[in-house]
C-alpha positions in Angstrom: -92.9 57.5 13.8 -94.7 60.4 12.1 -92.9 63.5 10.8 -94.1 65.8 13.6 -92.7 63.5 16.3 -89.4 63.2 14.4 -89.1 67.0 14.1 -89.8 67.4 17.8 -87.1 65.0 18.7 -84.8 66.5 16.1 -85.3 70.0 17.5 -84.5 68.8 21.0 -81.3 67.1 19.8 -80.2 70.3 18.0 -80.7 72.3 21.1 -78.2 70.0 23.0 -75.4 69.7 20.4 -72.3 71.8 20.8 -69.3 69.5 20.3 -67.7 70.1 16.8 -66.6 66.5 16.4 -69.9 65.2 17.6 -72.1 67.7 15.8 -75.5 67.6 14.2 -74.0 66.1 11.0 -72.5 63.2 13.0 -76.0 62.5 14.4 -77.4 62.4 10.9 -74.7 60.1 9.6 -75.2 57.7 12.5 -79.0 57.8 11.8 -78.6 57.1 8.1 -76.1 54.3 8.7 -78.4 52.8 11.3 -81.3 52.8 8.9 -79.1 51.1 6.3 -78.1 48.4 8.9 -81.7 48.0 10.0 -82.7 46.9 6.5 -80.8 43.7 7.1 -82.0 43.0 10.6 -85.3 41.4 11.7 -88.0 42.8 14.0 -86.4 46.3 14.3 -88.5 48.9 16.2 -87.7 51.8 14.0 -89.4 54.3 16.4 -86.9 53.3 19.1 -84.0 53.2 16.7 -84.6 56.6 15.1 -85.2 58.3 18.5 -82.1 56.7 20.0 -80.0 57.7 17.0 -81.1 61.3 17.2 -80.5 61.6 21.0 -77.5 59.4 21.5 -75.0 62.2 22.0 -77.1 64.8 23.8 -75.1 64.2 27.0 -71.9 65.5 25.5 -72.2 68.9 27.1 -72.7 67.4 30.5 -69.6 65.2 30.0 -67.5 68.2 29.0 -68.6 70.1 32.1 -68.1 67.2 34.6 -65.0 65.1 34.9 -66.7 61.9 36.0 -69.8 62.2 33.9 -70.3 59.7 31.0 -72.2 61.3 28.1 -74.0 58.0 27.4 -75.4 57.8 30.9 -76.2 61.5 31.1 -77.8 61.3 27.6 -80.0 58.4 28.5 -81.3 60.2 31.5 -81.9 63.4 29.5 -83.7 61.4 26.8 -85.8 59.7 29.4 -86.9 63.0 30.9 -87.6 64.5 27.5 -89.7 61.5 26.3 -91.6 61.3 29.7 -92.5 64.9 29.4 -94.0 64.2 26.0 -96.1 61.4 27.5 -94.3 58.5 25.9 -94.8 54.9 27.0 -92.5 53.8 29.8 -91.4 50.6 27.9 -90.6 52.7 24.8 -88.6 55.1 27.0 -86.7 52.3 28.6 -85.7 50.9 25.2 -84.4 54.2 24.0 -82.5 54.7 27.2 -80.9 51.3 26.9 -79.7 52.1 23.3 -78.2 55.4 24.3 -76.6 54.1 27.5 -75.1 51.1 25.6 -73.7 52.9 22.6 -70.5 53.7 24.5 -69.8 50.2 25.7 -66.0 49.4 25.5 -63.5 47.0 27.1 -66.1 45.5 29.3 -67.1 48.8 30.8 -70.6 50.4 30.7 -73.8 48.8 29.5 -73.5 46.2 26.8 -75.8 46.5 23.8 -78.5 43.8 24.1 -81.4 44.8 22.0 -81.3 44.8 18.2 -81.8 48.5 18.2 -78.9 49.0 20.6 -76.6 46.9 18.6 -77.5 48.8 15.4 -76.9 52.2 17.1 -73.6 50.9 18.5 -72.4 49.8 15.1 -73.6 53.0 13.3 -71.9 55.2 15.8 -68.6 53.3 15.6 -68.7 53.3 11.8 -68.6 57.1 11.9 -65.0 56.8 13.2 -63.9 54.5 10.4 -62.6 55.3 7.0 -61.9 58.8 5.7 -64.7 60.3 7.9 -63.2 58.8 11.0 -59.8 60.2 10.2 -61.2 63.7 9.6 -63.3 63.6 12.8 -60.4 62.3 14.9 -58.1 65.1 13.6 -60.9 67.6 14.1 -61.4 66.5 17.7 -57.6 66.4 18.3 -57.3 70.0 17.1 -60.2 71.0 19.4 -58.3 69.4 22.3 -54.9 70.8 21.2 -53.6 67.3 20.6 -50.8 66.9 18.0 -50.8 64.7 15.0 -47.8 62.8 16.3 -45.2 63.0 19.1 -41.5 62.2 19.4 -39.8 59.3 21.0 -37.0 59.9 23.6 -34.4 59.6 20.8 -36.2 62.2 18.7 -37.7 59.8 16.2 -41.3 60.3 15.0 -43.5 58.1 17.2 -45.8 55.9 15.1 -48.5 55.7 17.8 -47.7 52.1 18.9 -45.6 52.5 22.1 -45.9 56.1 23.3 -48.6 57.0 25.8 -49.1 60.7 24.9 -52.3 61.6 23.1 -51.9 62.2 19.3 -53.7 61.2 16.1 -51.1 58.4 15.6 -51.7 57.1 19.1 -55.5 57.2 18.7 -55.2 55.3 15.4 -53.0 52.5 16.8 -54.9 52.1 20.1 -58.5 52.8 19.1 -59.3 53.5 15.4 -57.7 50.3 13.9 -59.5 48.2 16.5 -63.0 49.5 15.7 -63.5 47.1 12.8 -63.6 44.1 15.1 -66.2 45.6 17.4 -69.3 45.4 15.2 -72.4 43.5 16.3 -74.2 43.2 13.0 -73.3 41.6 9.7 -74.2 44.7 7.7 -72.3 46.9 10.2 -69.2 44.8 9.7 -69.6 45.0 5.9 -69.8 48.8 5.9 -66.9 49.2 8.3 -64.6 46.9 6.2 -65.5 48.8 3.1 -64.1 51.9 4.7 -61.0 50.3 6.3 -58.6 50.7 3.4 -59.1 54.5 3.4 -58.2 54.8 7.0 -55.2 52.5 6.8 -53.9 54.3 3.6 -54.3 57.7 5.3 -52.4 56.7 8.4 -49.6 55.0 6.4 -49.3 57.8 4.0 -49.2 60.4 6.7 -46.7 58.5 8.8 -44.5 58.0 5.7 -44.6 61.6 4.7 -43.7 63.1 8.1 -41.1 60.4 8.8 -39.5 61.0 5.4 -39.4 64.7 6.0 -37.8 64.1 9.4 -35.1 61.8 8.2 -34.2 63.8 5.1 -34.3 67.1 6.9 -32.4 66.1 10.0 -29.6 64.6 7.9 -29.3 67.8 5.8 -29.5 70.0 8.9 -26.7 68.0 10.7 -24.5 68.3 7.6 -25.1 72.1 7.5 -24.4 72.5 11.2 -21.2 70.5 11.0 -20.0 72.5 8.0 -20.1 69.6 5.5 -22.3 71.7 3.2 -21.7 75.2 2.2 
């Protein structure tokens, strides 16, 4: 891919990006990680990979505006039209579309990554929700959606995210983030993800410990104050 082509695709990508948690910097991080992974894979079509990385989240706006719209499907269609308008080869377009459509595959739903490029994009995208970056992005998205860091159990205790169903950072961590590390398709992708895992685990455990400690200490003192045990 020459620089002019890259810049044209990049410009189109920028015109489509609005989601703060899936912003332009997310796209670049995914691209850079994908290029790292690609160094360890054989027969990678870098033109397909770079294009797919740049355009993989362009359907986010469509998803935000339509309840039943999947951004991966919408993004693949948008990318296909954009590349067709530029006169790109149909086989090349189909490969890019597959990568974009498959990057959201989860729990048997959607398009499963089959090509090497699709597997690389899938891993690179998932890696961006691992480690410290993943914690920051999840909290950023949660704030954008007015989701709390944690919720309370019926007895008033701090919910750790394991059992409750309400959306929160703790719930997202227990039900999604901690499971990402087992989803990688490439050896290098798994290595990068595992290098970041400790940071994510430490952050969650420290955060839970801090809020839980404040809760137990504070409620005990408050109860004593309200019962007149302390003056």
